[in-house]
N, C-alpha and C positions, 0 to 999 in steps of 0.2 A: 609465557601465558599458555594456559591450557586450551584445548579446542572448544570447550564449553564457553570460555570467556570470549573467544573470537566470534562465536555465534551470537553472544550477547551484544558485542560491539556492533555487529551487522544489524541486529534488530533495533538497536538504539538509533543508528544512522537512518535506517528505513523509517522509523517512527518520526524522526525530526523532519525528514523530507516530506512525508505525508502531511504532517501538521503544518508545514509551510504552504501547502496547497499547490505545489509545483507539478504534481502528477494528476493528469486528467485522462479520461478515456472517452471515446466516441462510440455511440451505438446507434443502430438504425431504429427509428421510432415507428415510422409508417412507410409503406411502399404501395404505390398505385401504378398499375400498368394500363396505359391507354394505347392500344395498338402496338406499334413498334417502340413507343416511348415509355420509359419507366421513370417515375418520380420517386425519389427516396428522401425522407426527412431524417436528418441526423441530429442527435442530441449530444451535447458535450457535458460531461459530468465530472465532478471531482471525487476522489476516494474519500469516504467519510472520515472526519477527524478523530472519531472514536477509535477507529482502527489504529491510527497513529499513536494514540494514547495507550492502547493495549500493547502495541509493539514496544513502546518505551518502557512500560512497567515490566513486561516480560523480559526485555533485554537487561534491565537493571537487576532483575531477579536472577538471571543466569550469570551475570557478572559476580553477584554476591555468592552464588553457589560455587562458582569456579574459584573464588578466593578462599572460601571456607574449606573446600574439599582438599584434603592433603593425604 
């Protein structure tokens, strides 16, 4: 397999994982400091499924390009 095909495979795998909803990230939403005490609100979000779809399509395109290019 050519290197461009390996990149395509990696993108397809990443797209499938993102579409399954297994990857989340946490970010700080609000922070309040009262004297020596600081309160932080954290929000858990998932990566948008549209990004997974774009990675799948891009990976498939790279696989086709790798197969055609000789």
